[in-house]
N, C-alpha and C positions, 0 to 999 in steps of 0.2 A: 554572767551565767551563760554557759555554753548552750548550744541548741539542744544537744542530747539531754543535758541536765534539766532544761526547761520542760521538755516533753515528759521527762520522768516525773517532774513535779505536777504537771497537768494531769497525768494519768493517776498519780497517787491521790490527788485531791478528788478526782472523779470517782475513784473506787471507794474512798473513805466516805464521801458524802452519799454514795449509793448504798453502801452497807448500812448507814444510819437511816435509810429509808427515804432520803431526800431525792426529789426529782431534779436532776441537774439540767439546767438550761445551757445548751452548748454555746449559744451565741454570747451569753454572759461570761461563761468560762473562757472563751476565746478572747473576748475583749479584755478580761482581767490580765491575761498573759501576753497580750499584744500579738496574737496570731490570727490567721483567717479562719472563719467559721467552717468554710468548705474543707480546709486542710485538717482541722480538728475532727470534723465528721469523717473525713477520709481515713485518718489514722485510727479512729475508734472502730470504724467498720472493718478496715483491713486487718487490724491486729486483734479484733474481736474482744474488746475489753469486757463486755458483758459475759461472754463465755468464760473468760478468765476467772470471773467470780464463781461460776458454776463448777469449774474444774478443780484447779488446785491453786488457791490464792493465799496460802498461809504466808509465804515469803514473796513479796512482789517487788522489792527494790534492793539496791545494792547496800543500803545502810542497815538492813536488818529489821526495818519496821514491818510489823505483822498486821495485815488487815484483820485477821481473826482477833488479835489482841486488842486492836482499836475498836472493833465492832463488839467485842465481848463486853458485857456489863461489868462495871466495877465490882469489886468484892462485896458480897452481901454480909460481911461480918463487921461487927463493931465491938465496943468494949463489953456490951451485954450479951455477946455470943452471936452465932449465926442466925440470920433471919430467913424465913421461908419465902421463896419467890412466889409472887402472885401468878395467876394463870396467864395473864396478858404478858407479863415479863418473861415467863417461861417459854411461851409461844414465840416471842421475838428472838430469844436466844436460840431456840431450835431452828428457826427459819434461817438465822445467820449461819448456823453450823451446816445446814443443808446446802447453802449457797457457796460457802467458802471452805468447807471441810472442817474436820475436827481440829481443835487447838492442839498444836504439836505435830500436825501432819507435815512431813518433810519432803513430800513428793516434788515440790517446786523449788526446793533449796538449790541454789547454784545456777538457776536458769536465767538470772539477771533480766527479769522483766520480759522473758520470752517463754513460749510454751515448751514442754519437754522436747528433746531432740527426736525428730521423726514424726512429731505431731503436726499434721498439715491442716488441722481444723481452723487454725488462726489465720490462715491465708485465704484472702478473698478470691484471688485468681492464682491458683496453684502454679500453673505453668508460667505465667508472667512474673510472679513474684520470685520465682526461682532464677530467672535470667535477667530481669530488669533491676536497675539500681533503685533505691528507696525514693530518690527525687523524681525519677520517671514514673514510678508507681503512684506517687501522690498526684502528679499531673494526669495520669491515666484515670484515676478515680474521680478527679475533679471534672473531667470531660463528661462524665455521666450526667452532670447537672446543666450542661450547656445545651440550649435549644438547637435543633437541627438546622434551622434557618441561620442562626448566629454562627454556627460552625461552618456552614457553606459560605456565609458572607466573609468570614475571616479568610477562607481559602481563596475566594475571589479577589479580595484585596491584595493578598500576598502575590498571587499570580499577576495581577494587573501592575503592581508595583515593580515586579521583576521585568515585565515587558517595557514599561516606561524607562527603567534604569538602563535597559539594553540599548535604547536609542542613542544614548551618549557613548556608551562603551564601544559599541560596534559600528559607530558612524564612519562612513566612507566619504571623504571630502570630494574626490573626483576620480576620473579614470587613471590619473597619474599618482594616486595615493598608494604607495608601495611600502609595506612594512618589512623590515629586515632585522633578523636577530641572530646572535651567535649560537649556533646549535652545538658545536663541538670545538674544544680548544685543547690542543695537545702540544707539549713541549718535549723535544727529544734532545737529550744531552749526550755528547760524545766528543769526537775529534772536532766537530763543528756544532755550533748551536743551531738547532732547527725548530721552527715553530710552525705548527699546522693549525689552521682555522677553517671551520666549515660553517658557512652561512646558509640560512634558509630565507627565501623571499616569498612574501604573500602579496600577490597582485590584487589590484582593485576589484577585478571581476570575481576572483575567488572569494575575497572577503565579503563582497556584497551578496554573492550567491549563498554563502554560508549564513549570512545575516538573515536573508529572506526566508531560507528554510527553517531556521531556528524560530523566527518570528511567526511563521505560518503554523508550526507545531504548537507554539505557546498560545496563539490566538485560538486554535482549535480546542485546546484544553480549557481556555477561558470560556469559550462559547458553551462547552459542555457543562461547566459549572453553573453558568448563568441559566442554562436550560433547566437544570435540576432545581435551581432556586425558584424559577418562575413556575415550575410544576407544583411546588409546595405552596406558592402564593395563590395559584389558581384553585387549590384545594381549600382555601380559606384558612390556612394555618399561619398567616402573616398579619402583623399589626400594620397600621397605616404607615408608620415610620419605616418598617422593614420593606414595605411595598415601594415607597417613594425612593429609597436610597438606591435600589437596583435600577430604577428608571433613570435616575441621575447619572449613574455610572455608564449605562448604555449610551446616553447622549455623548458623554466624554469620549467613549471608545469610537463612536461614529465620527466625531470630529477629528480624532487622531488619525483614523484610517483615511479620512478625506485629505488631510494635510500631507500624509505620506504618499498617497497616490499622485497628488499634484506635484510634489517635489520630485518624485521618481520620474514622472513624465517630462518635467522640465530638464532634468539631468540628461535623459536619453536624447532629447531634441538637440541639446547643446553638443553632445558627443557626435551625433550624426552630422551636424553642421560642420564640425571640425574635420571629420573624415572627408566630407565632400569638398571642403576648401583645399585640403591637401591634394586630393585627386585632380582638382582643377589646375593646381600649380604644376603638377607633373605633366599633365596633358598640354599645358601652355608652353 
């Protein structure tokens, strides 16, 4: 079963059971079809399934199954002739008609499980749903259920992971660590074969300066995120676990900064000693 077909079946079942007056538990429906409850709730809210019942729900799927036909009571005729509906049964039928429209209403025919063209009521975020893909909109809606602290914590971890990863990628071994790469390659054909190559060199001090600037900006952003997190913790909005995990991270950051400072100092001391040794050799 394709993903679109699965969601069509989920919506179909939800509408039918709702028409029958049953209270549908979304978590149970999600478990039945193997989807996330948050995703199901997001789809139901964004596509406004309940409003679909109130508007034009005679034709709601591509197979021609009618909610009105399904919700309508079976024929009250038998071999002895038509039977008069009791008051309770009549009220139920009238209620269904009010919610889903009169039987035979063709307003929704051809809309393929969507509201009529130009109808924006089924869009939770009109502007976003116009420009964002469905997958992005689902994530957008699911974010509404994420705690502010957890959202900040995820941002902190992503930023910290990027900083740690940069230590290896942008590592400068020593002052003689030079990177060269082919910037331009051109072949000229004519009376004689000519080849032109243009190389670019990145010297150790340039690479290291770039690394320090990038790390400084990243650390500043990380400190800002941690500050925002701590402000929420101070307001009493955090659990004990949420409070402890930021303390642990701060210790790790302090340790990393200490190691970097120590290594940086050692490298510069060695460089100065080498320069001094060369000068002594020239003077001697």
